[in-house]
Every structure is written in C-alpha cells, then in structure tokens.
N, C-alpha and C positions, 0 to 999 in steps of 0.2 A: 577204256584202257585197262588191261590186266595188271594184277599186282606185280608180275615179273617185269613187264614194261615200265610200270610206274617206278619201281625200285631202281631200274637201270637209269631212268630219267633223273631221279633225284640224286643218284650217285654222281652222275655227270654234272649236274647243276652244283652240287655241293663242292666238288673238287675243281670247278672251273676257275681259272685265273683270268680276270677281266682286265681290259685296258681302260684305265680311269685316269682322270686328270689329277695328278698328285699335288699335294700342298706342302712342299718341303719346309717353308718358313713357319707355317702353323705347327707342323710336326716338331720343328726345332724348338719353338717356344714351349710346347708341351713337354719336351724332353728336358729342356733346361729347368722348368719348374719341378719336374720329378727329381732331377739331379740335386737341386737345391734342398728339397725336402729330405732326401735320403742322406745327403752329406751332413746336413745340420743335425739330423736325428742320430747318426752314427757318432758324430763328434761330441754331442752334448748329452744324449739320453740313452744311448746303447742300441743294440740291434732290434730289440723288441719294439721300442717306440718308433724306430726308423721304419720297420716293416709296416706298422699301423699307418703312420703318416704317408708312407709310399702308396698304400692301398687307396687312401683318400685322394691323393694327387693323381694317381693312375686313373681312377674312375671318373674323377672331375674332368680330366682332359678328354676321356672318351665321350662324356656327355657333351662337351663343347663341340665335338666333331659331328654330332647328330644333325640331320637336316631339320632345321627349325629357324623361323624368322625372329625368334626372340634374341635379345642381346646374349652373346656367349658367356659373359661373366655371370649372368643370372643362372644359366644352366649348370655351370661349374659349381657355383655356390649351392644350388639346390641339390646336386648330386652329393657333394661332400657333407653337407649338413644332415641330409636324410640318412646317409650311411652312418654318420656318427650316432644319430638317435637310434637307428636300428641295432647297431652294435651294443650300445649301452643297455637298451631295453632287453636285448637277447641275453646278455650276461646276467642281468638282474633276475630274469625269469628262469634261465636254465643253467645257472652256475652249478647247482647241486642236484637238480631233478631233471632227468632226461625226458620224462613224460610231459612235464611242463614246457620244456623247450620245444618238444615235438608239437604240442598244442599251439604254441606261439608261432612256430614255423608254418603250420597249416594255415593259421589265420593270416599271417603276413603274406604268404604265397597266394592265398585266395584273393586278397586285396590287390596284390600285384597283377594277377590275372585280369581283375576287373578294370584296373587302371588303363588297360589297352583301349578301353572305350574312349579315352581322352586323346588317343593318337599314338603313333608308333614311338615317337620320341619319349613320351612319358612312360610307355610300357618298357622300353629298353632301359631307361634310367632306373625304374623300379626293379626290374629283373636283375640288373647288375648289383643293386644294393642288397638284394636278398642273397645273391650268390656270394658276395664278399663278406656279408654278415656271417655266413656259415664258417668262414675261415677266421675272421677277426675275433669272434667270441671265444675262441680257444686260447687266445694269447694272454689275457690278464688272469691274475690269480686272486684278486680281491676287488671289492667295490671301488676302492680308491684307484687301483690300477685300471679298472674298467673305465672310470671317468677320465683318467689320463689318456688312455688309448682313444677314447671317443674324441677328446679334445685334439689329439694329434691328427686324427682322421679329418676332423673339421678344418684344422690348420692346413692340411694338404690341399683341400678344396679351395680355401681362401687364397693360398699362394698362386694356384692356377688362375683364379679369377683376377687377382691383382696383375699378373703378368699380361692377361688379355687386355686389361685397361691401360697399363703402361706401355705395352708394345703391341698396339693394334696392327694386324696384317690385312691390308687392302680393306680399309673401313668401307662399309656399305657394299662390299664386293658381291655378295650373294644377291643383294637386291638389284644392283646394277645388272648382273648376269640375267636375272629373271626378266627384267624389262627389256634388255637387249635381245634376249632369245624370242620374246613375243614379237618385237619389231622384225627380227630376221625371219621368223616363221611367216609373217605377212608378206615380206619381200619375196620369199620362195613361193607363196601362194599366188602373188601377182604374176610371177614368171610362168607358173604352171597354167594360169588362166589364159595366157596367150595362145596356148596350143589346145587346151581343153576348157571351154567355158563352164563346164560343170565339174571342174576339178574339186575333190574333197578337201576339207580343211580340218585338222585336228585342233580342238580348242584347248588342249592341255596347256600349251605355253601361255595362253591368255589367262587361264585359271591360276596358273602358278604365279604370273605377274600380279594378279589381284591379291593372292594370299601374301605376297611380299609387300604389297602396298599397305596392308593393315599393320599399323604401328602403335606403339605406346605414346602417351602424351609426351614423354621425354624425347623419344625418337622423333616425333613429329616436329619438335622445335629445332632439331639438329639435322634433319634430313636435307641432303642437297637439293637445290631447287630443280635440277634437271630430272629428279626422280618423282616430281610431283606434276601431274597434268598430262604427261606424255602417254600414260597407259590409257586414260579416258579417250584421247584422240585415236590411239591405235584401235581401240574397240570400235570406234565409229568409222574407221577407214575400211575395215573388212567388208561390211555389207555394201559399201559404195563400190569397191573393187568388183564384187560378185555381180552387182546390178549393171555395172558398165560392161561386163564381159558376156552376160547371159543374153542370147538372142531374143528370148521371150519378153524381156523388159528393157533391153539395151539395144546395142547396134545390131544390124542385120548380120547374118552368118558370113556373108561374103560382100566384097565391094570396098570402096574407098573408106566408108565409115568403119568397117572392121579393121582395115589396115591402120586407121588412125587410133583406134582403141588399143591395138597391139603396141603401138608406139607409146601411148599413155601408160599402159601397164608396165612396159619395160622401164620407163622413166620413174614411175612410182616405186618399182623394186629397187632402183639405184638410190632413190632418196631414203627409203626405209633402211636399206643396208648402211648408208652413211650415218644415219641417226643412231642405228644400233651400235656401230663402231664407236661413235662419239660417247655414247652413254656407258658402254662397257669399259672404256679407257679413261673416262673423265677428261676427254680432250675436245678441242673445237671441232665442229662439223666441217668436213672437207667433202664438198659435193661437186661432181662434174657439171660444168656449166651446161652442156647439151641437155642433160636430164631436166634441169630447171626450165630451160628454154622451151622444151616440148610441153611441159605442163602449163606454161603461161603463153603459149602461142596464140596470137590474135585471130587466127583463121579457124578456130574451133567451130564457130557458128556457121562457117561455109560448108563444113563436112558433116557435122553432127547436128541433129535437131531433136526437139522434144526431150523425153526422158534421158537419152544418152548424153545430150548436151548439159542437162542439169546435173547428171552424175559426174561428168568430167569437171565441171566448175566446182562442184562440192568436193571432189577429190583434191583439186589444186588448193582449195582453201584449207582443208584438213592437213595436207602435207606441209603447207606453210606453217601451220600451228605446231606440227611435229618438229620441224627444223628450229623454230623459235625456242622450244622448251628443251632441246636435246643438248645444247652446248653447256659447258660448265658455267655456273653462275647465272644462266639464263632462266627464263620461266619465272613463275611467281613463287614467292616463299610460302611454304606450307603453313596454313593456319591450323593449329591443333583442333579447333572447333569444327573445321571443315574436313578433317581427315577421317579415314576409316580407323577407328581406335581398336586396338587389341587389348583385352583386359589384362590388368596386372596380375601377378601371381596370387595376391590375396583375393582379388575379385574373381579369379578363375576357379576358386574352390567350389562355390555353389554351381558353377557351370559343369565342373567335372562330376559333382554329386548328382546333378540332373542327368548327365549322360550315363552314369553308372546305373542309376535307378531305371533308366530306359532300357537297360540290357538285362534286367532281372526278370526274364520270362523264359519258358522252356525252350523256345526256338532260337534263342540268341546264341550266335557263334562265340561272343565274348564270354558269356556265362559258361558255356561248354569248355572253353579254353581255361577259365579259372578253375573249374572242377578237375579237368585233366591235369593241370599244372600242380594243383594241390595234392592230388592222389599220387602222381609220379614222384614228386619231390619228397613227400612223407615216406613213401615206400623206399626211395633211394636212401634216405637218412637211416631208416631202420636196417636196411641191408648193409649199409656201410658200417653201422655200429656192430652188426652181427658177424661180419666177415673178419678173419684174422689178419687184418691189415690195420695200419695206422691211417690217420687222416681220412676217416670215413666220409667227410663232408664233400669229397670230390664227386661222388655219385649224385647227390641232390643238386650240387652246383651245376653239374652238366645238364641235368634236367631243366633247371631254371633258365640257363643260357641258351639251350637249344630249342626249347619249345616256343612255338608261335601259334597264332590262331588259325593258320591254314595248313594243309597237309604238306605241300611241297616244301615250304620253308622249314617246317619241323624236321622232316626226313633229311633234307639236304644239309641242314645245319648239324644234325646228329652225326651224319657220315663225315662231314667236313671237320667237326670237332675232334673225332677220333683220329682221322687221318693227320690233321694238323698236330694233334697231341703227340702222335707217334714221331712225326718228323722233328718237332721241336724238342722233345725229350731226348731223342737220339743225338741231335746236335749238341744240346747242352750237356748231356752226359759225357760225350766225347771230350768236350772242352774241360769239364770238371776233372775228369780222370787224367788228362794230360797236364793241365796247368796247376791243379791243386790250389785253387785261389783262396786267399784269406778273406776276412770280413770286408775289407775295403775294395779288393778287386772283385769280389762277388757283387758288391753293390754297384760297381761300375759296369760289370757285365749285365746286370739287371737293367740299368739305365739304357745301355746300348740296345738291348732286346726290345725294350719298350719303345725306344725311339724308332727302330725299324718297323715295329708294329704300327705306330702312328703314321709313318710315311706310306705304308703299304695296305692299310686297313681297308681301303676301298677297292682293292684289286681282287678280293675274294675272302670268304670267311675262313677257308682252310689256311691261306697264307697268314692272315692275322692270328689265327689260333696257334700256329706253329711258334710264332714269336711270343705269344702270351705264355705258352707252356715253358719256353726257355726262361722267360722273366720270372715265373713262379719258382722254378728250380733254383735259379740264381739268388732270388730273394730269400728263399728258405735256407739256402746254403750260407747266406750272410749271417744267419742266426746260429750257425754251427751244425745244422743237420746235414748228414752225409747223403750223397745222391742216392745211394742204394737203399736208404730208409724211406725215400719218397717216390722215386721214379717208378718202380714196379707197381706200387700202390696206386699211383696216379693213373697209369695206363689201364690197369684192371678196372678201377672204379669208374673211369671215364667211359669205358666200354659198357659197364653196367648201367650208368646213367643214360647213355645214348640209347641203349636197348629199351630201357623203361620209357623214355620219351616216345619212341616209335611204337611201342606196345600200347601206350596210353591212347594214342591217336587211332590206332586200329580198333581198339575195344570201344572207345567212346568218340566217334568221329563227328565232324561237322562239315559234311560234304557241301560243296557249292553247286554241284550239278543240279540237284532237285530245285534249287532256288533260281535257276536261270530264267525260267518263264516269268517269275515274279519281277526280276530285275528288268527284263524286256518290257513287261507290262508297265512298269513304273516310267521307263523312258518314253514309251508311246503316250501315256497320259500327260507327262510333263511337256513333251513336244507339242501336243495338241493344245495344252493351255497356253503355251507361248504363241503359237499361230493364232489362237483365238484372241489373245491380248493385242497382237498386232492388227488384226482385222478390226478390233474395237476402235483403234485409232482412226480408221477410215469411216467407221459408222458414226463417230462423234468427234470430229476434229477439234471443235471448240472445247470439249471437255476431256481432251487427251491427257492420259496419265502415263508419262514415260517411265516413272518409277515402277509401275506395275508391270510394264513390258520388261524392264530390266530384271526385275525379281523373277519373272517367268523364264527369261533366258538363262539366268544363273541356275535355276532349278533344273532346266532341261540339260544344261551342261553337266551338272553334278550327277544326274541320272545316267547320262551317256557314259561318263567316266566310271561310275559304279558298275554299269553293264560290261564295259571293256575289261575292268579289273576281275570281275567275276568270271568272265569267259576265259581269261588267262589262267586263273587259278583252277578252274574246272578242267582245263585241257590236261593237266597232269594227274588227275585223280583216278585211283584204281577202282572205279565203280562203273556198273552198267549205266550208260548215259540215260538219265531220266529227264533231260531237258530237250530242247530242239537239237536236231542233227547239226553237224558242223556246217553243212551247206545252207541249211535253213537259217542258222544263226547269222552267217555272213550276209545272206541276202536280206534278212530282216534288218540287220544293222545298217546296211547300205541304204535301205529304203527310209529308215528313220532319220539318217543323216541327210538324205535328200529332202525329207519333210522339213527339217530344221533350216536347210538352205533356202527352201522356197519361202518360209516365213521371213528369213533374213532379207531376201530380195524385196519383199513387201515393206519391210521396215526401212529400207533405204529410200523408199519413195513415199513415206507417210505424208499426207497433205498438211499444209499449214493450217493453223487454228482458224484463219479467216475464211477458209474454203467451206463449201457446203458439204454435208454428208454424202458419201458415195452410196447410191442405191444398191440394196442387196447385201451390203457388207455386214450389217447387224445380224441378218438371218443366217448368213454363212458362218459368222463367228460362233453363234449359238449352236448351229448344227455340228460344226467341227468340234466344239468342246464336248457336246453330248456324245457324239459318236466315238471319239477317241477314248472317253471314259468307259463307254460300253465295250469298245474294242479291247481295252486293257483287261476288263473283267473276262471277256471271252478267252484271251490269251492265258490267263491264270487257270481257266477251266478247260484248257486244251482244245478250244474251239477256234475256228478261223473267223476273224472279224469280217463283217460286211459293212459297206459304206453307202448303202442305198439312199440315205437321207441327203448326203453331200452330193451324190451323183444326180439325184433328181433335182436338186436345187440348181446345180450348174446347168443341167439340160434345159430347164425352163427359164433360165436367167436371160433377160433382155435388157441390158443396160449398156448401151454403146459408150456412154460417158464415163464408164468405170475406169478407163485408162489402163494402167498396168495391172490393175486388180484382177481382171479376167484371166490374163495369161498366167500370172502367178498362181491364181486359184486352181487352174487346170493342172499346173505342176504339183500342187498339194494333193489333189485327188490321184494323180498318177503315182505319187509316192505311197499313198495309202493302199492303192490297189497292188503295187509291187510288194508291199509288206505282207498283205494277205496271201499273195501268190507264193511268197517264199515259205510261208508256214503251211501251205496246203499239202496234204500227204501225197 
C-alpha cells in the first residue's frame, strides 16, 4: 500500500463514528463522581484544587472504562494514585529547572512505552498519567501546594473507586457477556454445520471467555455459580459438534443418518442459545421442549451407529451439563483453589518486569514504541516551550495520547485528535463567548462535557476527543483563564504534537509486514504440536495427559489470533509487502484452520484409558511434530514446506482397526498440502 492510500485509510479510520453498545448508567456514575469532586473542590478549596481533583477523577473514570477483567475500583485507584505520584515527583524535579524536568519526562515516557508490554489497559493508563502530569505540574507554586494537589488528585481517584463499590452497575456483567458470547458462538457454529460440515469456527469468543474466567481469590469467592463450569463444558461441546457433522468421522454425507445429525445440530443450537440468554441476564433457562426431546430421543441407536452414535450421546450429556450450570444459583460454587487465579496488583509487578525485560531487544515493537514515544514527547515539550504560546504542554500531551505501538492506530488517532480538538474547541468557544460563564457555571459545563465523553467514548476517538477538548476549555475557564488565552494555543500545539507523532513513526517504524512469515510459522508449529499431542492420546491411552493437549490447544489459539491481528495491522501499512501476498496469506490461514479442525475431530474421539494403543499413532505423532517444526523453519526462510514423511507414513499405513484415526489423519495431510500450495509461487 502506498503512503497516499495509507494516509487516506488512516484518516477515514480516525474520523469514523462507530455503532457501539453504550453504557449510560456507568457514564452517569462517572459523571456524578466528577461533579462531586469539582463541586467540593470549588466550595472548599478554590478552583486550583478543584481542577487537580477533577483531573484525578476524570482519568480514574476513563481507566475504569478500559477493557479489563480486573475489578473496576482497582483500575480507578491505580490511575488516581499513580497520577498523584507522577504529579508530585514532576513538580519536585522540574519546579525550577526545565532541563531536569525534561530528563524526568523522558524517563517517565520511556517507561510508559515499555508498560505496553503488560497490555493495552496498562499502557493507556500510563499514557494518560503522563499526559495529565504535564498539565498538573504547572498548577502548584510550592512543595506544600504540590503535595496538596497530589492529594486532591488521589482523592478524585478514590471517589470514583468508592462510587463503583457503592453503586455497582450490572455486577459481573462483562464476565457474563463473555461466557454468553462463547455459548452463542457455538450455537451459530452448530447451525452452520448443518449446511457445511467443514464450516470454520473463530476461537476468539472461547479465548475471551477463558480470560474472563481468570479471577482473583476475592472474586473467586464471590463469583456467581453459573459463571463457574459452563465454560469448560462449552469447550468440550465444540469438538463433539464438529465430529458429529464431519462425514469423515461422523455420519455419512447423505441419508437418514445425515438428516438425524441435522436435527441434533439444530437442537444443540437452541439449547446453547437458551443457556447463553440465561447467563447473560442472570435468569432461569427457558428451553423449547422439542429441542430437548430431539437430544434425548430413544431411537438414536436405530439411525446412528458407531462414532456418530457415540458423538450424539456425548453431545446430549454435555448439553445437560450446560443447562444444569446456566441457571442462576445452579452449578457448583467456585472453590478459589480450583479457579484460574489472576495475580493481584502486588504479585503482578514481577510479571510486568519480566514482560518488559523480554522486550528489551532490537527487534521488539514495544521497545521501538518506547523510543519513538520518548523522542516525540521530548521534542514536543521543547517546541512547546520555544513557541510564543502559553500552555506548551499540549504538544507533548498530544504525542503521548496519540501514539500507539502500531502504525494505523498512531496515525488514525493523530488525525482524530486534531479533528476532535477543532470541533470541541469551536463548540466550547461559542458557548463561552455567548454565555460568559462564571466559575460554577464553567464547572458545570465541564462536568456535562465529561459526561457526554463517557457516554460516547466507545463510538470513536474523534467524538471522545471533541468532548475532552470542551472539558479542558471549561475546566481552565473555571480558574479564570479566558478562552482566547487557551484555544488558539491548544489548536496549534495539538497540530504540532500530532505531526510529531506521525513523523516519529515514519522515521523509526516497526512494520508488521516483514514479520508476517514469522507469525505464520509460529501458528504452523503450534498447530502441529497440538495435533501431535492429540495423536499421543491414541498412541498411549493409558498414559493420556489431557493437560498437555489443553496447553497445546491454547498455544495454537494464541498463535492463530496473533497471526490474524498481525495480518490486520499489516493491511494498512504503507510499505512494499515483504510478507506473503494477500491471496497466499488467506489460503495458508484457511489451511492451518483446517489443520486445527482435523486435530479437534481426533480429540473428540480419543480412546478410553482401558483401550489398547492404536497402531501407527505414535509414529504419525512424531512425524507430524517433526515436519511441522521443519515446515515452520522453511516458511521463515521463504521456502515451501514439504510433507514427504507424513505422506509416506500414511501411504504405507495398514491398520484397519485404527477407526476414525485414518480418516482424520488424511484430513491433516490434506490441510498441510493445501498450506504448501497456498505459499507456492
């Protein structure tokens, strides 16, 4: 993609208004917290303290909106307290020495860039703290005042955290939605399997539900029973659905057995949808009687035999388990010792440090982001100080808030920030000139602007930035600053900061396109390890290790999602494509998805521990593991993988008692050959 096309794409992306599910009650709670903080500050301590506490409450509320499975009060407290520390340290270091403050800003910004290694939520909170620190360090005039301002900022975060505790909105709502979305995705999968036995399935909802299931010890004790257990059952339903529908290991492609399978799949979809609705609403399960009657029909054995019959009975048992755990108060109470525990904030520190250390190498995108962010922010601060404007911090603040580790987000946010700033400043300026608001009315207008931002912040960055700009204008006006002393400066310096952010990425990029082959190779190797782990269950049923298979499956899913995200980021980059072509990438991705599906079909028919080892399974597992590792190496070296070892093994395989293994193994080989064909020039 050329630079011209890439810039047009990022402009459209940045200015897009999205349709998103709004959260008006959450926004109202955040707005009330901000109003309490500003009102108390104005009444008791004056506009300066009110502005400080308002910044703390404002950022704490934004932190609580970020996508995270941690308790929202923890995010609000973390944002408010870290901002208070940043402000106080910034004033102590840079109160009288610009060079020292610039050095602190560079260090703080570099660490903020590295924090993105811990995830987007941590990176956004850290970036917001640096941006607001640039403003708040200018408010106090002494160390005592700096401590007071820091205390007020922390108090703003505490107020927001307390409101979240006292007035919870849809407690466990995000966790319920994640689990319900996973069940609904499987219901949709069952319906598509009726028409297409090889229909693809995106594991993203299952991965999201798994992330949501990781809780702290305190959460594990309070988690509703219906959120414990259903996810594991849902994971086991998916391979059974696929095995029932696939002609290679399930019912024939046509005939009475296929008609019966279609009825079972339709009934399974209704059951899964009913469970999803019950979990999402915290309501009893309401299931149509015909669907349950189909699953429990006594004539299954007259139509289905062998593996399809076993799959049908297995499906009925699993769906019974889903229904038992989906209703409110049903299921078993979570035992903290048996839960997937998420580390506390204190125990998270060494994990974050380990992740950051893992990014300290020349090829790291996170390290490049930290370097770009530091350079652009420092340059923005120097330019802001040199220009004949006041409020020079707006240029570096724009850099910090606009820059992200990838190209598209950085450029889109830079464009959206400038466009939103123009719109917000124009609207706020018109109101100020017409109404001439005093201190209290300015505070009220600031609260209204922030409230509208909270409501609409998920509809697009440009929309949110328009209300943020209006909020800042009104908040500064609350302290007596005239609009004409701030608005022109803000517009000009926002443009400077946005241009610096875009220039920094152009000069020191971290393109995703050259890494695509590596991402694809990682997925191939992970999918091969998963298939080999499943085959190992056939080779040694008595010594089966389901945990090993589960770990390999999760690794393969992570690799697949990493590939899909990388492919999406690379699509908008203005570089000559050094990865596989678009057609090759699509074909290779489809082939690896089919490889994972073939392994999943095998997993659905894993033999019992009492059964004898399946002949040839051990050799096939070893060949598959070795050749996918070699194939991954070939992909990285821009060669086309060959699968001669697996092909030879299947050609010479004479094991009629292998059951479903032979048919599924042939599907694995077909997927590998399709992968090579997609990459062939």
